[in-house]
C-alpha positions as CSV (number, residue, x, y, z in Angstrom):
1,M,-6.2,-1.6,-1.2
2,R,-8.7,0.9,-0.4
3,I,-9.7,1.7,-4.0
4,P,-10.6,-0.6,-6.9
5,R,-7.5,-1.5,-9.0
6,S,-9.6,-0.6,-12.1
7,W,-9.0,3.0,-11.1
8,V,-5.3,2.8,-11.1
9,A,-4.9,3.0,-14.9
10,P,-7.2,6.2,-15.2
11,M,-5.3,7.8,-12.2
12,A,-1.9,7.2,-13.6
13,K,-3.2,8.7,-17.0
14,R,-4.6,11.8,-15.4
15,I,-1.5,12.3,-13.3
16,I,0.8,12.0,-16.3
17,D,-1.3,14.3,-18.4
18,D,-1.5,16.9,-15.9
19,L,2.2,16.9,-15.2
20,I,2.8,17.3,-19.0
21,R,0.1,19.8,-19.5
22,E,1.4,22.0,-16.7
23,G,4.8,21.7,-17.9
24,Y,6.3,20.0,-14.7
25,I,7.7,17.1,-16.7
26,E,9.0,16.7,-20.2
27,P,8.8,12.7,-20.9
28,A,12.1,11.2,-22.0
29,V,10.4,7.8,-22.6
30,P,7.4,7.0,-24.8
31,E,4.1,7.9,-23.1
32,K,2.9,4.1,-22.7
33,E,6.2,3.3,-20.8
34,L,5.6,6.3,-18.7
35,L,2.1,5.3,-18.0
36,S,3.3,1.8,-17.3
37,A,5.9,2.8,-14.7
38,T,3.4,5.2,-13.2
39,E,0.6,2.4,-12.9
40,E,3.3,0.2,-11.2
41,L,4.3,2.7,-8.6
42,L,0.8,3.7,-7.7
43,L,0.0,-0.1,-7.3
44,D,2.9,-0.6,-5.1
45,E,2.1,2.3,-2.9
46,L,-1.7,1.5,-2.7
47,M,-0.8,-2.1,-1.7
48,V,1.6,-1.1,1.2
49,E,-1.2,-1.6,3.8
50,D,-2.5,-4.9,2.2
51,R,1.3,-6.1,2.6
52,L,1.4,-4.9,6.1
53,N,-1.8,-6.5,7.1
54,E,-0.6,-9.9,5.8
55,E,2.6,-9.5,7.8
56,V,0.7,-8.8,11.0
57,R,-1.5,-11.9,10.5
58,E,1.6,-13.9,10.1
59,I,3.1,-12.4,13.3
60,L,-0.1,-13.3,15.2
61,R,-0.4,-16.9,13.7
62,E,3.2,-17.4,15.2
63,H,1.7,-16.4,18.6
64,A,-1.7,-18.1,18.2
65,P,-1.2,-20.4,21.1
66,E,-0.4,-17.6,23.4
67,I,-3.4,-15.7,22.1
68,E,-5.8,-18.4,22.7
69,Q,-4.2,-19.5,26.2
70,N,-4.5,-16.0,27.6
71,R,-7.6,-15.3,25.7
72,L,-6.4,-12.1,24.2
73,D,-8.6,-9.9,21.8
74,Y,-7.2,-10.7,18.3
75,R,-8.6,-7.5,16.7
76,R,-6.8,-5.4,19.6
77,L,-3.6,-7.3,18.9
78,F,-3.9,-7.0,15.3
79,E,-4.4,-3.1,15.6
80,L,-1.7,-2.5,18.1
81,T,0.7,-4.7,16.0
82,K,-0.1,-2.8,13.0
83,K,0.3,0.7,14.6
84,R,3.8,-0.5,16.1
85,L,5.1,-1.7,12.6
86,V,3.8,1.6,11.0
87,R,5.5,3.8,13.7
88,E,8.8,1.7,13.4
89,R,8.9,1.8,9.7
90,N,7.4,5.4,9.2
91,L,4.7,4.3,6.8
92,V,2.1,6.5,5.6
93,L,-1.3,4.5,5.1
């Protein structure tokens, strides 16, 4: 995650407050429930890259013998694999 986890709650609060103030939304649930759902959504989106990185590490672990045998650049393979998955899944990082 590129931003501190502690920033998520204030970000969610600001987003909800701005949307309500500008009249874009009229909450149908209590504000605490709306804030909680917004925080969860933000965290999930912010952690997409973390989950992707872990998946790439797992893929490369499965191919570790080949990588070592052929003396391939792990960092380069990591970046190429990550780019491929981002493109295939239409992810926005």
